[in-house]
Backbone as JSON Lines, residues from 0, in Angstrom:
{"i":0,"aa":"X","n":[-3.13,15.12,-6.91],"ca":[-2.96,13.7,-6.63],"c":[-1.54,13.3,-7.01]}
{"i":1,"aa":"X","n":[-0.93,12.47,-6.16],"ca":[0.41,11.95,-6.42],"c":[0.3,10.44,-6.6]}
{"i":2,"aa":"X","n":[1.03,9.9,-7.58],"ca":[1.02,8.47,-7.87],"c":[2.44,7.93,-7.87]}
{"i":3,"aa":"X","n":[2.56,6.67,-7.51],"ca":[3.86,6.0,-7.61],"c":[3.63,4.51,-7.8]}
{"i":4,"aa":"X","n":[4.38,3.9,-8.72],"ca":[4.33,2.46,-8.94],"c":[5.61,1.85,-8.4]}
{"i":5,"aa":"X","n":[5.45,0.74,-7.67],"ca":[6.59,0.07,-7.07],"c":[6.31,-1.4,-6.89]}
{"i":6,"aa":"X","n":[7.37,-2.17,-6.64],"ca":[7.24,-3.6,-6.38],"c":[7.21,-3.84,-4.87]}
{"i":7,"aa":"X","n":[6.32,-4.7,-4.43],"ca":[6.16,-5.0,-3.01],"c":[7.3,-5.91,-2.55]}
{"i":8,"aa":"X","n":[7.96,-5.54,-1.46],"ca":[9.16,-6.24,-1.0],"c":[8.89,-7.39,-0.03]}
{"i":9,"aa":"X","n":[7.79,-7.37,0.71],"ca":[7.57,-8.42,1.7],"c":[7.62,-9.8,1.04]}
{"i":10,"aa":"X","n":[8.38,-10.7,1.64],"ca":[8.62,-12.02,1.07],"c":[7.33,-12.8,0.78]}
{"i":11,"aa":"X","n":[6.3,-12.56,1.55],"ca":[5.04,-13.26,1.36],"c":[3.92,-12.3,0.93]}
{"i":12,"aa":"X","n":[4.29,-11.14,0.43],"ca":[3.31,-10.18,-0.07],"c":[2.55,-9.48,1.04]}
{"i":13,"aa":"X","n":[1.39,-8.95,0.69],"ca":[0.57,-8.25,1.68],"c":[-0.5,-9.19,2.21]}
{"i":14,"aa":"X","n":[-0.07,-10.2,2.98],"ca":[-1.01,-11.07,3.66],"c":[-1.55,-10.32,4.87]}
{"i":15,"aa":"X","n":[-2.31,-10.97,5.71],"ca":[-3.07,-10.29,6.76],"c":[-2.26,-9.34,7.64]}
{"i":16,"aa":"X","n":[-1.12,-9.81,8.19],"ca":[-0.38,-8.96,9.13],"c":[0.19,-7.71,8.47]}
{"i":17,"aa":"X","n":[0.98,-7.82,7.39],"ca":[1.49,-6.59,6.79],"c":[0.38,-5.73,6.17]}
{"i":18,"aa":"X","n":[-0.68,-6.36,5.7],"ca":[-1.79,-5.59,5.15],"c":[-2.45,-4.75,6.25]}
{"i":19,"aa":"X","n":[-2.62,-5.34,7.44],"ca":[-3.2,-4.6,8.56],"c":[-2.32,-3.43,8.96]}
{"i":20,"aa":"X","n":[-1.0,-3.66,8.98],"ca":[-0.07,-2.57,9.31],"c":[-0.12,-1.47,8.26]}
{"i":21,"aa":"X","n":[-0.22,-1.87,6.99],"ca":[-0.3,-0.9,5.91],"c":[-1.58,-0.06,6.02]}
{"i":22,"aa":"X","n":[-2.7,-0.71,6.26],"ca":[-3.99,0.0,6.39],"c":[-3.92,0.97,7.57]}
{"i":23,"aa":"X","n":[-3.25,0.58,8.66],"ca":[-3.1,1.49,9.8],"c":[-2.29,2.72,9.4]}
{"i":24,"aa":"X","n":[-1.21,2.52,8.63],"ca":[-0.41,3.65,8.13],"c":[-1.28,4.59,7.3]}
{"i":25,"aa":"X","n":[-2.11,4.01,6.45],"ca":[-3.0,4.81,5.61],"c":[-3.97,5.61,6.48]}
{"i":26,"aa":"X","n":[-4.6,4.94,7.44],"ca":[-5.55,5.62,8.32],"c":[-4.87,6.74,9.1]}
{"i":27,"aa":"X","n":[-3.67,6.48,9.6],"ca":[-2.94,7.48,10.36],"c":[-2.57,8.7,9.51]}
{"i":28,"aa":"X","n":[-2.44,8.51,8.2],"ca":[-2.07,9.61,7.31],"c":[-3.18,10.64,7.17]}
{"i":29,"aa":"X","n":[-4.44,10.2,7.33],"ca":[-5.57,11.1,7.17],"c":[-5.85,11.49,5.71]}
{"i":30,"aa":"X","n":[-5.19,10.81,4.78],"ca":[-5.36,11.14,3.36],"c":[-6.18,10.06,2.66]}
{"i":31,"aa":"X","n":[-6.71,10.38,1.5],"ca":[-7.41,9.41,0.67],"c":[-6.37,8.7,-0.19]}
{"i":32,"aa":"X","n":[-6.3,7.37,-0.04],"ca":[-5.28,6.58,-0.73],"c":[-5.95,5.44,-1.48]}
{"i":33,"aa":"X","n":[-5.57,5.26,-2.73],"ca":[-6.03,4.14,-3.55],"c":[-4.83,3.25,-3.81]}
{"i":34,"aa":"X","n":[-5.06,1.94,-3.83],"ca":[-4.04,0.96,-4.14],"c":[-4.51,0.18,-5.35]}
{"i":35,"aa":"X","n":[-3.66,0.09,-6.37],"ca":[-4.04,-0.56,-7.62],"c":[-3.06,-1.66,-7.95]}
{"i":36,"aa":"X","n":[-3.61,-2.8,-8.33],"ca":[-2.82,-3.92,-8.87],"c":[-3.52,-4.35,-10.15]}
{"i":37,"aa":"X","n":[-2.81,-4.24,-11.25],"ca":[-3.42,-4.58,-12.53],"c":[-4.58,-3.66,-12.83]}
{"i":38,"aa":"X","n":[-5.72,-4.22,-13.09],"ca":[-6.91,-3.44,-13.42],"c":[-7.78,-3.12,-12.21]}
{"i":39,"aa":"X","n":[-7.43,-3.67,-11.04],"ca":[-8.25,-3.49,-9.84],"c":[-7.68,-2.41,-8.94]}
{"i":40,"aa":"X","n":[-8.55,-1.57,-8.46],"ca":[-8.17,-0.49,-7.56],"c":[-9.1,-0.51,-6.36]}
{"i":41,"aa":"X","n":[-8.52,-0.38,-5.16],"ca":[-9.31,-0.4,-3.92],"c":[-8.87,0.74,-3.02]}
{"i":42,"aa":"X","n":[-9.71,1.06,-2.07],"ca":[-9.34,2.0,-1.02],"c":[-8.28,1.32,-0.16]}
{"i":43,"aa":"X","n":[-7.15,1.98,0.02],"ca":[-6.09,1.43,0.85],"c":[-6.43,1.5,2.33]}
{"i":44,"aa":"X","n":[-7.57,2.1,2.68],"ca":[-8.01,2.16,4.06],"c":[-8.86,0.93,4.43]}
{"i":45,"aa":"X","n":[-9.08,0.04,3.46],"ca":[-9.9,-1.14,3.67],"c":[-9.04,-2.4,3.72]}
{"i":46,"aa":"X","n":[-8.97,-3.05,4.86],"ca":[-8.18,-4.27,4.99],"c":[-8.7,-5.33,4.03]}
{"i":47,"aa":"X","n":[-10.01,-5.46,3.9],"ca":[-10.56,-6.45,2.98],"c":[-10.21,-6.12,1.54]}
{"i":48,"aa":"X","n":[-10.25,-4.84,1.2],"ca":[-9.89,-4.44,-0.15],"c":[-8.44,-4.74,-0.46]}
{"i":49,"aa":"X","n":[-7.55,-4.39,0.46],"ca":[-6.11,-4.61,0.26],"c":[-5.82,-6.1,0.12]}
{"i":50,"aa":"X","n":[-6.35,-6.92,1.03],"ca":[-6.11,-8.36,0.98],"c":[-6.71,-8.97,-0.29]}
{"i":51,"aa":"X","n":[-7.85,-8.45,-0.73],"ca":[-8.52,-9.0,-1.92],"c":[-7.7,-8.84,-3.2]}
{"i":52,"aa":"X","n":[-6.74,-7.92,-3.19],"ca":[-5.91,-7.74,-4.38],"c":[-4.92,-8.9,-4.56]}
{"i":53,"aa":"X","n":[-4.7,-9.69,-3.52],"ca":[-3.81,-10.84,-3.62],"c":[-2.38,-10.46,-3.99]}
{"i":54,"aa":"X","n":[-1.87,-9.44,-3.34],"ca":[-0.54,-8.91,-3.67],"c":[0.54,-9.84,-3.12]}
{"i":55,"aa":"X","n":[1.39,-10.31,-4.04],"ca":[2.5,-11.21,-3.7],"c":[3.83,-10.46,-3.77]}
{"i":56,"aa":"X","n":[4.87,-11.11,-3.27],"ca":[6.22,-10.55,-3.33],"c":[6.57,-10.21,-4.78]}
{"i":57,"aa":"X","n":[7.05,-9.0,-5.0],"ca":[7.48,-8.58,-6.32],"c":[6.39,-8.03,-7.22]}
{"i":58,"aa":"X","n":[5.13,-8.14,-6.81],"ca":[4.03,-7.59,-7.62],"c":[4.15,-6.08,-7.68]}
{"i":59,"aa":"X","n":[3.87,-5.52,-8.84],"ca":[3.86,-4.07,-8.98],"c":[2.48,-3.54,-8.62]}
{"i":60,"aa":"X","n":[2.48,-2.53,-7.78],"ca":[1.25,-1.85,-7.37],"c":[1.44,-0.35,-7.57]}
{"i":61,"aa":"X","n":[0.34,0.34,-7.68],"ca":[0.38,1.8,-7.79],"c":[-0.37,2.4,-6.61]}
{"i":62,"aa":"X","n":[0.28,3.31,-5.94],"ca":[-0.32,4.09,-4.86],"c":[-0.75,5.44,-5.42]}
{"i":63,"aa":"X","n":[-1.95,5.87,-5.1],"ca":[-2.44,7.2,-5.48],"c":[-2.93,7.88,-4.21]}
{"i":64,"aa":"X","n":[-2.39,9.05,-3.94],"ca":[-2.7,9.76,-2.7],"c":[-3.25,11.14,-3.03]}
{"i":65,"aa":"X","n":[-4.38,11.49,-2.39],"ca":[-4.97,12.82,-2.53],"c":[-4.88,13.52,-1.18]}
{"i":66,"aa":"X","n":[-4.68,14.81,-1.23],"ca":[-4.66,15.59,0.01],"c":[-3.5,16.54,0.07]}
{"i":67,"aa":"X","n":[-3.49,17.35,1.11],"ca":[-2.49,18.39,1.28],"c":[-1.07,17.85,1.38]}
{"i":68,"aa":"X","n":[-0.92,16.7,2.0],"ca":[0.41,16.12,2.2],"c":[0.65,14.92,1.29]}
{"i":69,"aa":"X","n":[0.07,14.92,0.11],"ca":[0.11,13.75,-0.77],"c":[1.52,13.24,-1.03]}
{"i":70,"aa":"X","n":[2.45,14.13,-1.34],"ca":[3.81,13.68,-1.65],"c":[4.49,13.06,-0.43]}
{"i":71,"aa":"X","n":[4.34,13.64,0.73],"ca":[4.95,13.11,1.94],"c":[4.33,11.76,2.32]}
{"i":72,"aa":"X","n":[3.02,11.65,2.21],"ca":[2.34,10.4,2.53],"c":[2.75,9.33,1.52]}
{"i":73,"aa":"X","n":[2.86,9.7,0.26],"ca":[3.3,8.76,-0.76],"c":[4.7,8.23,-0.44]}
{"i":74,"aa":"X","n":[5.58,9.09,0.01],"ca":[6.92,8.66,0.41],"c":[6.86,7.66,1.56]}
{"i":75,"aa":"X","n":[6.04,7.96,2.58],"ca":[5.93,7.09,3.75],"c":[5.35,5.73,3.39]}
{"i":76,"aa":"X","n":[4.28,5.72,2.6],"ca":[3.63,4.47,2.23],"c":[4.5,3.65,1.28]}
{"i":77,"aa":"X","n":[5.21,4.33,0.41],"ca":[6.13,3.63,-0.5],"c":[7.23,2.96,0.31]}
{"i":78,"aa":"X","n":[7.78,3.67,1.28],"ca":[8.82,3.09,2.13],"c":[8.3,1.84,2.85]}
{"i":79,"aa":"X","n":[7.05,1.9,3.28],"ca":[6.45,0.75,3.95],"c":[6.42,-0.45,3.01]}
{"i":80,"aa":"X","n":[5.96,-0.25,1.79],"ca":[5.85,-1.35,0.83],"c":[7.19,-1.86,0.33]}
{"i":81,"aa":"X","n":[8.21,-1.02,0.41],"ca":[9.54,-1.42,-0.04],"c":[10.35,-2.11,1.05]}
{"i":82,"aa":"X","n":[9.74,-2.29,2.21],"ca":[10.39,-2.97,3.34],"c":[9.83,-4.41,3.43]}
{"i":83,"aa":"X","n":[10.7,-5.38,3.71],"ca":[10.25,-6.76,3.87],"c":[9.76,-6.98,5.3]}
{"i":84,"aa":"X","n":[8.45,-6.96,5.46],"ca":[7.83,-7.13,6.78],"c":[7.81,-8.58,7.23]}
{"i":85,"aa":"X","n":[8.25,-9.5,6.36],"ca":[8.31,-10.91,6.71],"c":[9.71,-11.34,7.15]}
{"i":86,"aa":"X","n":[10.67,-10.43,7.07],"ca":[12.03,-10.76,7.49],"c":[12.06,-10.93,9.01]}
{"i":87,"aa":"X","n":[12.87,-11.84,9.45],"ca":[12.93,-12.07,10.91],"c":[13.85,-11.09,11.59]}
């Protein structure tokens, strides 16, 4: 398992649109991914789970990835979260 903690860059956090894009990235990876904010951890493949974390701009989250390509998937998902998807 590979883990990484980072701050979310999107100006308005992981609201519906960026959360949906993030969940699609997770699904496309084919790996088991957990997303943690504070004491709560959810499956990153669940749009309802991701949105329920209430992730705002600058919040620290931890990604945990299991699978053969865990490090590569962690890099891809981290890059996604470090990009401001609310920028015009």
